[in-house]
C-alpha positions in Angstrom: 75.7 85.5 117.8 77.6 85.0 114.6 78.9 81.6 115.6 75.4 80.4 116.7 74.0 81.6 113.3 76.8 79.9 111.4 76.1 76.6 113.0 72.6 76.8 111.4 73.7 78.5 108.2 77.3 77.5 107.4 77.0 78.7 103.8 76.3 82.3 104.9 79.3 84.1 103.4 78.3 87.5 104.7 78.2 86.2 108.3 81.6 84.6 107.9 83.1 87.8 106.6 81.4 89.8 109.4 82.8 87.4 112.0 86.3 87.7 110.5 86.1 91.5 110.7 84.9 91.4 114.3 87.7 89.0 115.2 90.5 90.9 113.5 89.3 94.3 114.8 88.0 94.7 118.3 88.8 91.1 119.5 92.3 91.0 118.0 91.9 87.2 117.4 94.0 86.9 114.2 93.9 83.1 114.0 90.1 83.1 114.5 89.7 85.8 111.8 91.8 83.8 109.4 89.7 80.7 110.0 86.5 82.8 109.5 87.7 84.2 106.2 88.8 80.8 104.9 85.4 79.4 105.9 83.8 82.3 103.9 85.9 81.3 100.9 84.7 77.7 101.2 81.1 78.8 100.7 82.1 79.4 97.0 80.2 82.7 96.8 82.7 84.0 94.2 82.7 87.4 92.5 82.7 90.4 94.9 82.9 88.1 97.9 86.1 86.5 96.7 87.6 89.9 96.2 86.5 91.1 99.6 87.8 87.9 101.3 91.1 88.2 99.5 91.5 91.9 100.5 90.7 91.1 104.1 93.2 88.2 104.2 95.9 90.4 102.6 95.3 93.0 105.3 95.3 90.4 108.0 98.5 88.8 106.8 100.2 92.2 106.6 99.1 93.0 110.2 100.3 89.6 111.4 103.7 89.9 109.6 103.0 86.6 107.8 105.1 87.2 104.7 104.7 83.7 103.2 101.0 83.6 103.5 100.8 87.2 102.3 102.7 86.3 99.1 100.4 83.3 98.5 97.3 85.5 98.9 98.7 88.3 96.8 99.5 85.9 94.0 95.9 84.4 94.2 94.3 87.8 94.2 96.4 89.1 91.3 95.6 86.0 89.3 91.8 86.1 90.0 91.7 89.8 89.3 94.0 90.0 86.3 93.4 93.0 84.1 92.0 95.1 87.0 93.6 98.0 89.0 93.3 95.9 92.1 94.9 92.8 90.5 97.7 95.0 89.2 98.3 96.5 92.6 98.5 93.0 94.2 100.9 91.8 91.5 103.1 94.9 92.0 103.2 94.4 95.8 104.1 90.8 95.3 107.0 91.8 92.9 108.2 94.3 95.5 108.2 91.7 98.2 110.2 89.3 96.0 112.7 92.0 95.0 113.2 92.9 98.7 113.9 89.3 99.5 116.3 88.8 96.5 118.0 92.2 95.9 120.2 92.4 92.8 123.9 91.6 93.4 126.3 94.5 93.6 128.2 92.8 90.8 125.2 93.0 88.4 124.1 89.3 88.7 120.9 88.0 90.1 120.3 88.2 93.8 121.4 85.6 96.3 118.8 82.9 96.2 120.1 81.0 99.2 
């Protein structure tokens, strides 16, 4: 029903988000959910919708184990929500991921970047 509606109303952000949530949950179609969330983002709804879409993509990428995409989305979310609790949490999670990837050297230098 969502897909048929979206053919007629492709700018319906709420329907894209609802489809994404349906696909990520009961249907376990992660690729379809990602496509729905990215389509929702393209509607340019902004504001609360952008935060909601960002949160849902972050959750999806965590579930999928997509570290690279997760880092990109966390950086985007942190930047768009700078100065908020949510933006700070995204920035902190991103820093944690980067420090796990590049731990400090036991000799006190910077982590191995290779």
